[in-house]
N, CA, C, O and CB atoms as a CASP TS submission, in Angstrom:
PFRMAT TS
TARGET T0000
AUTHOR 0000-0000-0000
METHOD Language model
MODEL 1
PARENT N/A
ATOM      1  N   MET     1      41.533 -56.296  70.299  1.00  0.00           N
ATOM      2  CA  MET     1      42.926 -56.411  70.701  1.00  0.00           C
ATOM      3  C   MET     1      43.407 -57.816  70.386  1.00  0.00           C
ATOM      4  O   MET     1      42.896 -58.790  70.939  1.00  0.00           O
ATOM      5  CB  MET     1      43.106 -56.086  72.207  1.00  0.00           C
ATOM      6  N   ASN     2      44.370 -57.922  69.514  1.00  0.00           N
ATOM      7  CA  ASN     2      44.986 -59.212  69.230  1.00  0.00           C
ATOM      8  C   ASN     2      46.089 -59.430  70.256  1.00  0.00           C
ATOM      9  O   ASN     2      47.140 -58.793  70.185  1.00  0.00           O
ATOM     10  CB  ASN     2      45.547 -59.276  67.762  1.00  0.00           C
ATOM     11  N   ARG     3      45.855 -60.326  71.208  1.00  0.00           N
ATOM     12  CA  ARG     3      46.764 -60.497  72.337  1.00  0.00           C
ATOM     13  C   ARG     3      48.140 -60.996  71.929  1.00  0.00           C
ATOM     14  O   ARG     3      49.082 -60.874  72.711  1.00  0.00           O
ATOM     15  CB  ARG     3      46.169 -61.445  73.326  1.00  0.00           C
ATOM     16  N   GLN     4      48.291 -61.549  70.741  1.00  0.00           N
ATOM     17  CA  GLN     4      49.601 -62.022  70.307  1.00  0.00           C
ATOM     18  C   GLN     4      50.478 -60.888  69.801  1.00  0.00           C
ATOM     19  O   GLN     4      51.698 -61.034  69.735  1.00  0.00           O
ATOM     20  CB  GLN     4      49.446 -63.068  69.226  1.00  0.00           C
ATOM     21  N   ASP     5      49.870 -59.757  69.443  1.00  0.00           N
ATOM     22  CA  ASP     5      50.616 -58.647  68.871  1.00  0.00           C
ATOM     23  C   ASP     5      51.164 -57.678  69.906  1.00  0.00           C
ATOM     24  O   ASP     5      51.852 -56.724  69.542  1.00  0.00           O
ATOM     25  CB  ASP     5      49.750 -57.908  67.919  1.00  0.00           C
ATOM     26  N   HIS     6      50.883 -57.892  71.167  1.00  0.00           N
ATOM     27  CA  HIS     6      51.274 -56.926  72.185  1.00  0.00           C
ATOM     28  C   HIS     6      52.378 -57.461  73.078  1.00  0.00           C
ATOM     29  O   HIS     6      52.548 -58.670  73.230  1.00  0.00           O
ATOM     30  CB  HIS     6      50.080 -56.539  73.024  1.00  0.00           C
ATOM     31  N   GLN     7      53.116 -56.546  73.658  1.00  0.00           N
ATOM     32  CA  GLN     7      54.205 -56.878  74.569  1.00  0.00           C
ATOM     33  C   GLN     7      53.621 -57.216  75.939  1.00  0.00           C
ATOM     34  O   GLN     7      53.031 -56.358  76.596  1.00  0.00           O
ATOM     35  CB  GLN     7      55.225 -55.704  74.673  1.00  0.00           C
ATOM     36  N   TRP     8      53.785 -58.450  76.360  1.00  0.00           N
ATOM     37  CA  TRP     8      53.320 -58.872  77.676  1.00  0.00           C
ATOM     38  C   TRP     8      54.424 -58.624  78.683  1.00  0.00           C
ATOM     39  O   TRP     8      55.603 -58.777  78.367  1.00  0.00           O
ATOM     40  CB  TRP     8      52.897 -60.363  77.676  1.00  0.00           C
ATOM     41  N   ARG     9      54.045 -58.240  79.905  1.00  0.00           N
ATOM     42  CA  ARG     9      55.033 -58.003  80.955  1.00  0.00           C
ATOM     43  C   ARG     9      54.462 -58.475  82.292  1.00  0.00           C
ATOM     44  O   ARG     9      53.248 -58.591  82.464  1.00  0.00           O
ATOM     45  CB  ARG     9      55.429 -56.495  81.021  1.00  0.00           C
ATOM     46  N   LYS    10      55.360 -58.741  83.223  1.00  0.00           N
ATOM     47  CA  LYS    10      54.919 -59.052  84.582  1.00  0.00           C
ATOM     48  C   LYS    10      55.735 -58.206  85.549  1.00  0.00           C
ATOM     49  O   LYS    10      56.816 -57.722  85.215  1.00  0.00           O
ATOM     50  CB  LYS    10      55.073 -60.580  84.900  1.00  0.00           C
ATOM     51  N   SER    11      55.213 -58.042  86.721  1.00  0.00           N
ATOM     52  CA  SER    11      55.832 -57.182  87.713  1.00  0.00           C
ATOM     53  C   SER    11      57.197 -57.704  88.132  1.00  0.00           C
ATOM     54  O   SER    11      57.417 -58.912  88.218  1.00  0.00           O
ATOM     55  CB  SER    11      54.934 -57.049  88.923  1.00  0.00           C
ATOM     56  N   SER    12      58.104 -56.778  88.390  1.00  0.00           N
ATOM     57  CA  SER    12      59.414 -57.164  88.926  1.00  0.00           C
ATOM     58  C   SER    12      59.274 -57.686  90.358  1.00  0.00           C
ATOM     59  O   SER    12      60.213 -58.280  90.888  1.00  0.00           O
ATOM     60  CB  SER    12      60.392 -55.964  88.885  1.00  0.00           C
ATOM     61  N   TYR    13      58.125 -57.474  90.986  1.00  0.00           N
ATOM     62  CA  TYR    13      57.861 -57.989  92.324  1.00  0.00           C
ATOM     63  C   TYR    13      57.403 -59.445  92.301  1.00  0.00           C
ATOM     64  O   TYR    13      57.283 -60.068  93.356  1.00  0.00           O
ATOM     65  CB  TYR    13      56.817 -57.132  93.011  1.00  0.00           C
ATOM     66  N   SER    14      57.149 -59.988  91.134  1.00  0.00           N
ATOM     67  CA  SER    14      56.674 -61.367  91.021  1.00  0.00           C
ATOM     68  C   SER    14      57.748 -62.338  91.477  1.00  0.00           C
ATOM     69  O   SER    14      58.933 -62.151  91.201  1.00  0.00           O
ATOM     70  CB  SER    14      56.253 -61.681  89.580  1.00  0.00           C
ATOM     71  N   ALA    15      57.324 -63.363  92.167  1.00  0.00           N
ATOM     72  CA  ALA    15      58.249 -64.409  92.599  1.00  0.00           C
ATOM     73  C   ALA    15      58.575 -65.309  91.412  1.00  0.00           C
ATOM     74  O   ALA    15      57.879 -65.275  90.397  1.00  0.00           O
ATOM     75  CB  ALA    15      57.647 -65.238  93.773  1.00  0.00           C
ATOM     76  N   GLY    16      59.608 -66.099  91.531  1.00  0.00           N
ATOM     77  CA  GLY    16      60.033 -66.976  90.460  1.00  0.00           C
ATOM     78  C   GLY    16      59.272 -68.282  90.382  1.00  0.00           C
ATOM     79  O   GLY    16      59.641 -69.151  89.592  1.00  0.00           O
ATOM     80  N   ASN    17      58.220 -68.452  91.174  1.00  0.00           N
ATOM     81  CA  ASN    17      57.503 -69.723  91.217  1.00  0.00           C
ATOM     82  C   ASN    17      56.407 -69.851  90.167  1.00  0.00           C
ATOM     83  O   ASN    17      55.707 -70.863  90.129  1.00  0.00           O
ATOM     84  CB  ASN    17      56.908 -69.910  92.568  1.00  0.00           C
ATOM     85  N   GLY    18      56.246 -68.845  89.318  1.00  0.00           N
ATOM     86  CA  GLY    18      55.264 -68.923  88.241  1.00  0.00           C
ATOM     87  C   GLY    18      53.853 -68.527  88.621  1.00  0.00           C
ATOM     88  O   GLY    18      52.958 -68.567  87.776  1.00  0.00           O
ATOM     89  N   ASN    19      53.628 -68.146  89.866  1.00  0.00           N
ATOM     90  CA  ASN    19      52.293 -67.708  90.297  1.00  0.00           C
ATOM     91  C   ASN    19      52.132 -66.217  90.030  1.00  0.00           C
ATOM     92  O   ASN    19      52.078 -65.408  90.957  1.00  0.00           O
ATOM     93  CB  ASN    19      52.064 -68.019  91.805  1.00  0.00           C
ATOM     94  N   CYS    20      52.058 -65.874  88.774  1.00  0.00           N
ATOM     95  CA  CYS    20      52.046 -64.471  88.371  1.00  0.00           C
ATOM     96  C   CYS    20      50.957 -64.236  87.335  1.00  0.00           C
ATOM     97  O   CYS    20      50.406 -65.174  86.759  1.00  0.00           O
ATOM     98  CB  CYS    20      53.420 -64.050  87.814  1.00  0.00           C
ATOM     99  N   VAL    21      50.668 -62.981  87.118  1.00  0.00           N
ATOM    100  CA  VAL    21      49.844 -62.581  85.993  1.00  0.00           C
ATOM    101  C   VAL    21      50.689 -61.694  85.101  1.00  0.00           C
ATOM    102  O   VAL    21      51.654 -61.079  85.554  1.00  0.00           O
ATOM    103  CB  VAL    21      48.546 -61.853  86.459  1.00  0.00           C
ATOM    104  N   GLU    22      50.323 -61.629  83.837  1.00  0.00           N
ATOM    105  CA  GLU    22      50.995 -60.772  82.871  1.00  0.00           C
ATOM    106  C   GLU    22      49.998 -59.745  82.363  1.00  0.00           C
ATOM    107  O   GLU    22      48.794 -60.000  82.321  1.00  0.00           O
ATOM    108  CB  GLU    22      51.592 -61.602  81.697  1.00  0.00           C
ATOM    109  N   ILE    23      50.503 -58.596  81.983  1.00  0.00           N
ATOM    110  CA  ILE    23      49.682 -57.490  81.511  1.00  0.00           C
ATOM    111  C   ILE    23      50.165 -57.072  80.130  1.00  0.00           C
ATOM    112  O   ILE    23      51.368 -57.042  79.869  1.00  0.00           O
ATOM    113  CB  ILE    23      49.728 -56.293  82.500  1.00  0.00           C
ATOM    114  N   ALA    24      49.231 -56.752  79.254  1.00  0.00           N
ATOM    115  CA  ALA    24      49.543 -56.156  77.948  1.00  0.00           C
ATOM    116  C   ALA    24      48.602 -54.972  77.761  1.00  0.00           C
ATOM    117  O   ALA    24      47.408 -55.066  78.046  1.00  0.00           O
ATOM    118  CB  ALA    24      49.393 -57.207  76.765  1.00  0.00           C
ATOM    119  N   ASP    25      49.145 -53.866  77.283  1.00  0.00           N
ATOM    120  CA  ASP    25      48.345 -52.655  77.087  1.00  0.00           C
ATOM    121  C   ASP    25      48.170 -52.349  75.615  1.00  0.00           C
ATOM    122  O   ASP    25      49.094 -52.515  74.818  1.00  0.00           O
ATOM    123  CB  ASP    25      48.988 -51.465  77.791  1.00  0.00           C
ATOM    124  N   ALA    26      46.979 -51.902  75.262  1.00  0.00           N
ATOM    125  CA  ALA    26      46.681 -51.352  73.940  1.00  0.00           C
ATOM    126  C   ALA    26      46.207 -49.922  74.175  1.00  0.00           C
ATOM    127  O   ALA    26      46.292 -49.423  75.297  1.00  0.00           O
ATOM    128  CB  ALA    26      45.590 -52.218  73.159  1.00  0.00           C
ATOM    129  N   LEU    27      45.717 -49.263  73.146  1.00  0.00           N
ATOM    130  CA  LEU    27      45.307 -47.868  73.291  1.00  0.00           C
ATOM    131  C   LEU    27      44.245 -47.662  74.357  1.00  0.00           C
ATOM    132  O   LEU    27      44.380 -46.769  75.193  1.00  0.00           O
ATOM    133  CB  LEU    27      44.801 -47.350  71.982  1.00  0.00           C
ATOM    134  N   SER    28      43.201 -48.459  74.346  1.00  0.00           N
ATOM    135  CA  SER    28      42.107 -48.248  75.300  1.00  0.00           C
ATOM    136  C   SER    28      41.757 -49.499  76.091  1.00  0.00           C
ATOM    137  O   SER    28      40.720 -49.542  76.753  1.00  0.00           O
ATOM    138  CB  SER    28      40.883 -47.761  74.574  1.00  0.00           C
ATOM    139  N   THR    29      42.611 -50.518  76.031  1.00  0.00           N
ATOM    140  CA  THR    29      42.322 -51.798  76.674  1.00  0.00           C
ATOM    141  C   THR    29      43.578 -52.350  77.339  1.00  0.00           C
ATOM    142  O   THR    29      44.683 -52.197  76.817  1.00  0.00           O
ATOM    143  CB  THR    29      41.769 -52.809  75.649  1.00  0.00           C
ATOM    144  N   SER    30      43.406 -52.987  78.483  1.00  0.00           N
ATOM    145  CA  SER    30      44.479 -53.742  79.124  1.00  0.00           C
ATOM    146  C   SER    30      44.028 -55.191  79.219  1.00  0.00           C
ATOM    147  O   SER    30      42.872 -55.472  79.533  1.00  0.00           O
ATOM    148  CB  SER    30      44.833 -53.159  80.542  1.00  0.00           C
ATOM    149  N   ALA    31      44.942 -56.100  78.947  1.00  0.00           N
ATOM    150  CA  ALA    31      44.655 -57.531  79.033  1.00  0.00           C
ATOM    151  C   ALA    31      45.472 -58.126  80.173  1.00  0.00           C
ATOM    152  O   ALA    31      46.629 -57.755  80.376  1.00  0.00           O
ATOM    153  CB  ALA    31      44.973 -58.254  77.684  1.00  0.00           C
ATOM    154  N   VAL    32      44.870 -59.045  80.914  1.00  0.00           N
ATOM    155  CA  VAL    32      45.523 -59.704  82.040  1.00  0.00           C
ATOM    156  C   VAL    32      45.377 -61.205  81.842  1.00  0.00           C
ATOM    157  O   VAL    32      44.283 -61.695  81.563  1.00  0.00           O
ATOM    158  CB  VAL    32      44.912 -59.247  83.414  1.00  0.00           C
ATOM    159  N   ARG    33      46.483 -61.937  81.986  1.00  0.00           N
ATOM    160  CA  ARG    33      46.422 -63.399  81.839  1.00  0.00           C
ATOM    161  C   ARG    33      47.287 -64.075  82.892  1.00  0.00           C
ATOM    162  O   ARG    33      48.191 -63.463  83.460  1.00  0.00           O
ATOM    163  CB  ARG    33      46.874 -63.827  80.425  1.00  0.00           C
ATOM    164  N   ASP    34      46.997 -65.330  83.140  1.00  0.00           N
ATOM    165  CA  ASP    34      47.735 -66.170  84.076  1.00  0.00           C
ATOM    166  C   ASP    34      48.995 -66.670  83.381  1.00  0.00           C
ATOM    167  O   ASP    34      48.922 -67.242  82.293  1.00  0.00           O
ATOM    168  CB  ASP    34      46.859 -67.363  84.580  1.00  0.00           C
ATOM    169  N   THR    35      50.139 -66.459  84.000  1.00  0.00           N
ATOM    170  CA  THR    35      51.411 -66.861  83.409  1.00  0.00           C
ATOM    171  C   THR    35      51.480 -68.369  83.174  1.00  0.00           C
ATOM    172  O   THR    35      52.049 -68.810  82.176  1.00  0.00           O
ATOM    173  CB  THR    35      52.561 -66.424  84.302  1.00  0.00           C
ATOM    174  N   GLN    36      50.911 -69.157  84.073  1.00  0.00           N
ATOM    175  CA  GLN    36      50.973 -70.614  83.942  1.00  0.00           C
ATOM    176  C   GLN    36      49.962 -71.169  82.952  1.00  0.00           C
ATOM    177  O   GLN    36      50.115 -72.300  82.493  1.00  0.00           O
ATOM    178  CB  GLN    36      50.758 -71.253  85.282  1.00  0.00           C
ATOM    179  N   HIS    37      48.935 -70.404  82.614  1.00  0.00           N
ATOM    180  CA  HIS    37      47.874 -70.906  81.739  1.00  0.00           C
ATOM    181  C   HIS    37      47.543 -69.896  80.649  1.00  0.00           C
ATOM    182  O   HIS    37      46.390 -69.491  80.498  1.00  0.00           O
ATOM    183  CB  HIS    37      46.616 -71.231  82.553  1.00  0.00           C
ATOM    184  N   ARG    38      48.538 -69.501  79.904  1.00  0.00           N
ATOM    185  CA  ARG    38      48.352 -68.502  78.844  1.00  0.00           C
ATOM    186  C   ARG    38      47.349 -68.953  77.789  1.00  0.00           C
ATOM    187  O   ARG    38      46.679 -68.129  77.166  1.00  0.00           O
ATOM    188  CB  ARG    38      49.681 -68.197  78.180  1.00  0.00           C
ATOM    189  N   GLU    39      47.250 -70.256  77.595  1.00  0.00           N
ATOM    190  CA  GLU    39      46.353 -70.794  76.570  1.00  0.00           C
ATOM    191  C   GLU    39      44.876 -70.554  76.895  1.00  0.00           C
ATOM    192  O   GLU    39      44.024 -70.683  76.016  1.00  0.00           O
ATOM    193  CB  GLU    39      46.600 -72.283  76.402  1.00  0.00           C
ATOM    194  N   LEU    40      44.569 -70.208  78.134  1.00  0.00           N
ATOM    195  CA  LEU    40      43.180 -69.963  78.531  1.00  0.00           C
ATOM    196  C   LEU    40      42.694 -68.570  78.145  1.00  0.00           C
ATOM    197  O   LEU    40      41.521 -68.249  78.331  1.00  0.00           O
ATOM    198  CB  LEU    40      43.031 -70.153  80.022  1.00  0.00           C
ATOM    199  N   GLY    41      43.576 -67.753  77.617  1.00  0.00           N
ATOM    200  CA  GLY    41      43.174 -66.421  77.186  1.00  0.00           C
ATOM    201  C   GLY    41      43.419 -65.378  78.258  1.00  0.00           C
ATOM    202  O   GLY    41      44.166 -65.601  79.210  1.00  0.00           O
ATOM    203  N   ALA    42      42.777 -64.239  78.083  1.00  0.00           N
ATOM    204  CA  ALA    42      43.009 -63.103  78.972  1.00  0.00           C
ATOM    205  C   ALA    42      41.698 -62.406  79.301  1.00  0.00           C
ATOM    206  O   ALA    42      40.713 -62.512  78.570  1.00  0.00           O
ATOM    207  CB  ALA    42      43.994 -62.110  78.336  1.00  0.00           C
ATOM    208  N   LEU    43      41.712 -61.701  80.405  1.00  0.00           N
ATOM    209  CA  LEU    43      40.604 -60.823  80.769  1.00  0.00           C
ATOM    210  C   LEU    43      40.918 -59.442  80.212  1.00  0.00           C
ATOM    211  O   LEU    43      42.049 -58.971  80.328  1.00  0.00           O
ATOM    212  CB  LEU    43      40.384 -60.778  82.329  1.00  0.00           C
ATOM    213  N   LEU    44      39.929 -58.789  79.608  1.00  0.00           N
ATOM    214  CA  LEU    44      40.124 -57.465  79.025  1.00  0.00           C
ATOM    215  C   LEU    44      39.418 -56.415  79.868  1.00  0.00           C
ATOM    216  O   LEU    44      38.294 -56.622  80.325  1.00  0.00           O
ATOM    217  CB  LEU    44      39.609 -57.424  77.574  1.00  0.00           C
ATOM    218  N   PHE    45      40.087 -55.291  80.070  1.00  0.00           N
ATOM    219  CA  PHE    45      39.550 -54.176  80.841  1.00  0.00           C
ATOM    220  C   PHE    45      39.707 -52.901  80.031  1.00  0.00           C
ATOM    221  O   PHE    45      40.754 -52.665  79.428  1.00  0.00           O
ATOM    222  CB  PHE    45      40.260 -54.048  82.217  1.00  0.00           C
ATOM    223  N   ASP    46      38.652 -52.069  80.017  1.00  0.00           N
ATOM    224  CA  ASP    46      38.833 -50.781  79.348  1.00  0.00           C
ATOM    225  C   ASP    46      39.693 -49.898  80.254  1.00  0.00           C
ATOM    226  O   ASP    46      39.920 -50.231  81.417  1.00  0.00           O
ATOM    227  CB  ASP    46      37.447 -50.097  79.030  1.00  0.00           C
ATOM    228  N   SER    47      40.164 -48.785  79.723  1.00  0.00           N
ATOM    229  CA  SER    47      41.137 -47.971  80.453  1.00  0.00           C
ATOM    230  C   SER    47      40.588 -47.461  81.787  1.00  0.00           C
ATOM    231  O   SER    47      41.331 -47.391  82.766  1.00  0.00           O
ATOM    232  CB  SER    47      41.571 -46.796  79.597  1.00  0.00           C
ATOM    233  N   GLY    48      39.320 -47.107  81.843  1.00  0.00           N
ATOM    234  CA  GLY    48      38.731 -46.642  83.100  1.00  0.00           C
ATOM    235  C   GLY    48      38.675 -47.726  84.159  1.00  0.00           C
ATOM    236  O   GLY    48      38.982 -47.479  85.325  1.00  0.00           O
ATOM    237  N   GLU    49      38.285 -48.925  83.755  1.00  0.00           N
ATOM    238  CA  GLU    49      38.231 -50.056  84.692  1.00  0.00           C
ATOM    239  C   GLU    49      39.622 -50.375  85.229  1.00  0.00           C
ATOM    240  O   GLU    49      39.796 -50.627  86.422  1.00  0.00           O
ATOM    241  CB  GLU    49      37.627 -51.303  84.007  1.00  0.00           C
ATOM    242  N   TRP    50      40.608 -50.362  84.338  1.00  0.00           N
ATOM    243  CA  TRP    50      41.974 -50.705  84.733  1.00  0.00           C
ATOM    244  C   TRP    50      42.537 -49.660  85.693  1.00  0.00           C
ATOM    245  O   TRP    50      43.164 -50.019  86.690  1.00  0.00           O
ATOM    246  CB  TRP    50      42.879 -50.831  83.493  1.00  0.00           C
ATOM    247  N   ARG    51      42.325 -48.375  85.413  1.00  0.00           N
ATOM    248  CA  ARG    51      42.793 -47.311  86.313  1.00  0.00           C
ATOM    249  C   ARG    51      42.133 -47.437  87.686  1.00  0.00           C
ATOM    250  O   ARG    51      42.794 -47.252  88.708  1.00  0.00           O
ATOM    251  CB  ARG    51      42.499 -45.919  85.706  1.00  0.00           C
ATOM    252  N   ALA    52      40.845 -47.746  87.718  1.00  0.00           N
ATOM    253  CA  ALA    52      40.140 -47.910  88.992  1.00  0.00           C
ATOM    254  C   ALA    52      40.717 -49.083  89.780  1.00  0.00           C
ATOM    255  O   ALA    52      40.933 -48.967  90.986  1.00  0.00           O
ATOM    256  CB  ALA    52      38.633 -48.121  88.753  1.00  0.00           C
ATOM    257  N   PHE    53      40.966 -50.201  89.119  1.00  0.00           N
ATOM    258  CA  PHE    53      41.553 -51.361  89.792  1.00  0.00           C
ATOM    259  C   PHE    53      42.924 -51.018  90.361  1.00  0.00           C
ATOM    260  O   PHE    53      43.210 -51.332  91.517  1.00  0.00           O
ATOM    261  CB  PHE    53      41.664 -52.548  88.822  1.00  0.00           C
ATOM    262  N   LEU    54      43.777 -50.376  89.560  1.00  0.00           N
ATOM    263  CA  LEU    54      45.120 -50.028  90.027  1.00  0.00           C
ATOM    264  C   LEU    54      45.076 -49.066  91.207  1.00  0.00           C
ATOM    265  O   LEU    54      45.889 -49.174  92.125  1.00  0.00           O
ATOM    266  CB  LEU    54      45.929 -49.414  88.892  1.00  0.00           C
ATOM    267  N   SER    55      44.142 -48.135  91.190  1.00  0.00           N
ATOM    268  CA  SER    55      44.008 -47.193  92.297  1.00  0.00           C
ATOM    269  C   SER    55      43.651 -47.921  93.590  1.00  0.00           C
ATOM    270  O   SER    55      44.232 -47.656  94.642  1.00  0.00           O
ATOM    271  CB  SER    55      42.947 -46.134  91.974  1.00  0.00           C
ATOM    272  N   VAL    56      42.697 -48.834  93.504  1.00  0.00           N
ATOM    273  CA  VAL    56      42.304 -49.605  94.691  1.00  0.00           C
ATOM    274  C   VAL    56      43.464 -50.478  95.158  1.00  0.00           C
ATOM    275  O   VAL    56      43.746 -50.542  96.354  1.00  0.00           O
ATOM    276  CB  VAL    56      41.058 -50.479  94.391  1.00  0.00           C
ATOM    277  N   ALA    57      44.133 -51.146  94.234  1.00  0.00           N
ATOM    278  CA  ALA    57      45.255 -52.015  94.599  1.00  0.00           C
ATOM    279  C   ALA    57      46.388 -51.208  95.236  1.00  0.00           C
ATOM    280  O   ALA    57      47.008 -51.659  96.198  1.00  0.00           O
ATOM    281  CB  ALA    57      45.775 -52.770  93.360  1.00  0.00           C
ATOM    282  N   LYS    58      46.650 -50.039  94.707  1.00  0.00           N
ATOM    283  CA  LYS    58      47.720 -49.188  95.234  1.00  0.00           C
ATOM    284  C   LYS    58      47.438 -48.779  96.673  1.00  0.00           C
ATOM    285  O   LYS    58      48.354 -48.682  97.489  1.00  0.00           O
ATOM    286  CB  LYS    58      47.894 -47.942  94.360  1.00  0.00           C
ATOM    287  N   HIS    59      46.182 -48.542  96.976  1.00  0.00           N
ATOM    288  CA  HIS    59      45.816 -48.110  98.321  1.00  0.00           C
ATOM    289  C   HIS    59      45.440 -49.281  99.225  1.00  0.00           C
ATOM    290  O   HIS    59      44.943 -49.080 100.334  1.00  0.00           O
ATOM    291  CB  HIS    59      44.666 -47.129  98.252  1.00  0.00           C
ATOM    292  N   ARG    60      45.674 -50.483  98.758  1.00  0.00           N
ATOM    293  CA  ARG    60      45.465 -51.717  99.535  1.00  0.00           C
ATOM    294  C   ARG    60      44.053 -51.832 100.090  1.00  0.00           C
ATOM    295  O   ARG    60      43.845 -52.258 101.226  1.00  0.00           O
ATOM    296  CB  ARG    60      46.456 -51.785 100.678  1.00  0.00           C
ATOM    297  N   SER    61      43.105 -51.449  99.277  1.00  0.00           N
ATOM    298  CA  SER    61      41.704 -51.508  99.702  1.00  0.00           C
ATOM    299  C   SER    61      41.004 -52.766  99.212  1.00  0.00           C
ATOM    300  O   SER    61      39.784 -52.875  99.333  1.00  0.00           O
ATOM    301  CB  SER    61      40.959 -50.288  99.207  1.00  0.00           C
ATOM    302  N   LEU    62      41.745 -53.711  98.666  1.00  0.00           N
ATOM    303  CA  LEU    62      41.118 -54.921  98.135  1.00  0.00           C
ATOM    304  C   LEU    62      40.713 -55.857  99.248  1.00  0.00           C
ATOM    305  O   LEU    62      40.168 -56.929  98.986  1.00  0.00           O
ATOM    306  CB  LEU    62      42.055 -55.634  97.176  1.00  0.00           C
TER
END
């Protein structure tokens, strides 16, 4: 996944103070990066890992 070729987005729930993460999706991978430190790269998750994380986050089990 070339992280420069993908559309990065952040949640509309994010505050304006820059303490956010951004997400970019590819066919089978999701990338997550720190909005304030984009130069540090991103964490990559396969689709199963990302779905599992979102499910846990949605149910506030973190």
